[in-house]
N, C-alpha and C positions, 0 to 999 in steps of 0.2 A: 175824839178830837179835842175834848175839853171845852167845847162850846155848847151853848144852848141851841138845840136843834129846832130853831124857829126860822121860818122863811125870812130872807132879807127884805127890808122895806125899801131899799134903794140898790140898784144895780147899774153898773157902767159896762157897756160892751165896746171894746176897742176893735173897730173894723166893721164896716157896714156892707160887706159883701154877702154872698149867699149864706155862709156859715153864721155870721153875726146876726143877719136878719132872721134866720131860722131860730136861733137861740131866743131872740126877742119875741118872736111869735109864740113859741112854746112856753116861755116864761109868762106871757100874758094869759095864755090859755090855762095854765096851772093856777095862776093867781086868781083868775075868775072862778075856777072850780072851788078854790079854797076860800073864796070871798075875802081875799087878802089884797089890800091896796099897795101898789108898788110904784115907786118913782124910777124911771129908767132913762138913761142917756145912751145914745149910740154915737160914738166918737169916730170920726173919719176925716181925713184931710181933704177929701173930695166930696162933691155933691152926690146924692143918691144915684147909683147906677153908673157913676163916672170913673171910679177908681179900682185898682187892684186887678187880679187875674179874672175875677168874675165879670168884669166889664168888657174884656177882650176875648173871652173864650168862644169856641165854636158853637157851643150850645147843644151838643149831641149828648143824649142821656141813654145809656144802655148798660147792662150788667155783665159784659163779656170782656175777657182779655183778648189780646191779638191772636192767641192760640185757641180761641173759641171756648174757653173755660169760663165758668162763672167766677166773678171776683168775690172777695170777702163781703158777705152780707149783701150780695147784689140784688137778689129778689126783694128783700126787705127794704133796701134802699130805693128801688124803683117804686114800690108801693107807697113809701113815705113821700117821695118826691112828687108822684102823681097827685097825692092828696094836697100837698102844699101848693102846687100849681093850681089845682081846682079852687082852693080857698082864695088865692091871689087874684083869680079871674072873676070872682063873684062881684056882682054889681057893676060890671063894665058893659056898656052898650055894645051890641054886636058889631055895629059899624065902626065904633072907636077901637074896639078890640082888634078888628081885622086890619084897619089902616095903621093906627098908631103902634100897635103891638106887633105888627108884621107877621100876622098869623101865628103867634105863639099861643099855646104849643100846638104842634101838629105831629101826627104819627109819622115815623120814618121807617124805612126798610133798610136792613143792614145786609151786607154781603153774607151769603150762606152757601153751604155746599149742597148741591142737588144730587139726587140719586141718578147720576149720569155716568155711563161707562167712560166717557172721555175725561171725566174728572177723577177717575179711580186713582187711589194712592195719594191724593192731596188731602192732608189731614189737618191743616190749620188755615186760618185766614191769611197768615203770612205768605202762604203759597200763592195767593192772588194779590200780593202787594204791588203797588206801582213799580217798585224796583224790579220785580220779577217780570212785569210786562216790558219794561225798558230793556231788560236783558234778553228777552225773547223766549224765556222758559215757559211763559204762559201767553197764549195768543189773545188778542182783543176779543175774538169770538168766544173763547173759553171763559174769559173774564166776564163778558156780558151775560153768558149763559148762567153764571153763578148767581145772578140776581133774579128774583122771582116776584111777581105781583102778589103771590100767595104767601109771602114771607111771614105775615102776621100769624098764620095758622101753624107755622113751624116753630114759633117762639122767638124768631129772629126779628124782633121789633123793638122800637124804643121811642124816644121823643126828640123833637127838634125845638129848641127854646131860644128865643131872643133874650139873652142874659140880662142886658141892661133894662129892658122893659119889664122883665120878670122881677128884677130887683125893685123897680119903682112901684110896680103893682103890689108887691108884698109889703113894702113900706107904707103905702097908702092904707092897706088893710090894717097894719099895726096901729096907725094913727086913729083909724075909726074904732078899733076894738080896745082902746086903752081903758075903757070902763071907769072904775073908781080911781084908777091910777093915772099916770101920765107918762108920756114918752116924747123925747126931744132928740133931734139930730144936731150934733155939735161939730162944726167944722174946726178941726184942730190937728196939727202935726204933733205926734207924740214920740218922744225919744226915750222915755222911761216912765215907770209907773207913777212916780211923783208928779208927773205933768198932769195927772187927772185927780190929784189929791183934793183939789178945791171942789170937786163934785161930791165929795163925802159919801162915796158908795160903800155899802157894807160888803158887796161882792163885786169883783171886777172879772170880766170874762174876756180874754185876749183871743181874738179871731182875726188876726192880721195877716195870715198867710206868710209870705216871705218877710213881711215887716215884723213878724214876731221875733225873729233872730236879730233884728236891728234894735230892739229894746235892750237897754243896758242890763236888765236883770235876766234876760232870756238868751244871752249869747252862747250859753252852754247847751242849748237844745240840740238833740241829734237830728239836725235838719240840713239838707243841702238844697241848693236852688238851681233851677233850670229856666232859662228864658225861651220864649217862643214868639215867632212873628207869623202873622197871617196876612193874606192879600184879599182884596175885594174886587169883584167884577160886576158889571151891570149889563143887562141884555140890551143890545142895540135893536132899534126898530120895533115893529109891532108883531113880528112873527113869534109865535109861542115856542117855548123850549120843550124838548122831549124829556128833560130832566125833571122828574116828578118826585124823586126821593133823594135823601141825603146819601152820599157815597162815603164809605168808611173802609179804608184798607191801607193801613199805615198812615197815609195822609187823609184828610177829609175835605169834602166839598158839600156845603150845606146851603141849599136854596131857600131864601126867605123873601117873601113879598114885601115890597116897600112902596105902598100906594099902588100905582098901576104898573110898576116896573119890578122885574125880578132881579134880585141880587144874589151873587154867590159869595159865601164866606169860605175861604180856602186856607188850609194850613196843615201843619204848622212846623216851623223849624225847631230844632233842639240845640240850644246854645248853653254851654256849661261855663262855670266860673264861680268865684265867690259872690256873695250877694252884693258886696261893695263894687266888684268889677262889673257885674251885670247892670247895676243901677247907673254906673258911670257910662257904660257902653251905649245904652239906649238902642233905638231902632236903627237898622241899617238896611234900607230897602233893596240895595243892590245884592246884598248877601241873601235876602229873602227870595228875590227873583231867581238867583242862580240855583238855590237849593230846591225851591218849590216848583217852578214852572215845568221842568222835565217830568217830574212825578205826577203833577196835577194833570198835565195834558195826556200822559199815559193812562191815567185813571179816567179822564173824560176828554177825548180828543177834540171835541167841538170847542173846548175852551181855547184852543190854539188858533181858532179861525176868527174871521171878522165879526162873527155873531156876538162876541163878548168883548167888552172894553174894560180896561182897568179903571178904577175910580178911587179917588181919595176917600179914605174911610173917615167916619165922623168922630173917631176917637183914637188917640194914641196915648198910652199910659205915660210914656216918656218921649221927649222930642225926637223926631225923625231927623237925624243929623245929616243924612246924605241926600235926601230928596230935594231936588230943586223946586222952587215955588211954582214954576211953570210946568212941572212934570205931572202927568196923570197918575203916576205911581206913588203910593204911600202904603206903609205897612202898619198894622196894629202890633204893639209890642207889650208883652206881659211877662211876669216872673212868677213861676210856680214854686211852692215849697214841697220838698219830697223827703220821705224817710228812707232808711235803708231797706233793701229788699229782704223780706222774710219768706218762709215757706208758702205763705198765702199771698205773696206779692208785697207791694209797698202799702202799708197800712197808715191811716191817719194817726195823729198823736194828740192825746188829751190827758188831762189830769189836774190835780190841785197842787199849786206851787207851795212848797214848804216855806215857812216863815223863818226869820232869823238871818244870820250871815249867809250871803249867797242866795238868799231866797227873796221873798217879797219885801219891798221897802214900805209897803202899806201895812203897818202892824195891826191896824184895826179892821182890815178887810181880808176876806177870802179872795185869793187870786187864782182863777182857773184858766187853763190854756186849751184851745181847740185849733189845731193847725195841721199842716202836712198832708193836705188832700191831694196834692199833685194835680193830675189831669182829671180827677174824679170828684171834683167838688159838687157837681150837680147830682151825682148818684148817691153821695153820702151826706150832703149837708142837712137834709131834712131829718134823716134818721138820727144822726149824731147830735143835731141841734136839740132834738127832743130828749135824748139821753142827758145831754149837758144841762138842760133846763131842770130836769129832775134832780140831778146832782146838786145844782145851785140852790134849788128851793129847799131841799132836805139837808143841805150842807154835808153831803155824804158822797165821797168819790166811788163808793161801791156801785153806784148806778152807772158807772162807765165801764166798758169792757176792759178787763185787766190786761189783755194783749195790746191795748193802745196806750197804756200808762208806763211806757218804758223810757224813763228819764230820771237821772239822779236828782233833778231839780224838783221832782214831785214827791209828795208824802207817801 
């Protein structure tokens, strides 16, 4: 690369979602091992845990595709994510962890196929989708039988995580672990790399999700965007719910404890368009209700009864333009960044931005990109955050998987 391969003394991370915080954590870890002092800034237009797709995601972590196949680096991703969650939860009092963090993380059970003659011939999780239930090709009894309390022994298990509280816990750990260096959260809206030039970082890591392609220098990235909306329900009365696990079959229903009450986070829609169109469009609660309610109630019929009430969610990434102020309905709205489908599915995108015309405007900085997680940010953020940290520290893109470095903007 023609550069001295010494670790950078200052790093700027654009985006404080799961990917950005994972990079920050692993940079700190490497710097500590190398006894290297590092100054770090995490730049995000929102407060910790409040912005981007990380803040509105359903929080389900598992290594499977809808067809019950393992995703790219699924097992390694699960292992890395479990470790990072354990680290984030260190030092938290159990009672605070239980109430404030809404029982994050907890084990979940996923839909799996039992050795049952009535289920013979059904070869994928899609066979048990809510759409199949609604069409009558699968009965509710068959669907229910596909769940088992022994799913953990079969390998069909994962994690259910409150994404916002996880982000906050991980950031608190980063602040405590800064050691001989420093780390600071900077609230700033960034439209191009020059907007962080005043931070004088030797290395910049772009972890902005869909916001990556809104940067002037990165509009040529091979990324498309999909928006998603989710709904939230709260349990009425004191009667306990029979729903003890998260349900995942096309749509998802994730139960999380909020103090003494049980909430269900349910989603998600899939809405296509350019990133500019999706940002302008914002949340549309009527559209979310029309698309989600039939499939969610097919997945969990009790959701359509008086036992559950819609509730206004505590966060919407963009304004909910159709919800009346006196309406109990409101949707979460987030935008995901996706790459094109490969043989191994949609893979994230990462690499070192080339310098010069069409590349980085920060001539004295290495500029790295980590984006395109789609709906798999939780499963891949810890693993790729560690890989990216190694690449940044050694100033060497060979630490990143070559299959993820597919862009003409990269070296």
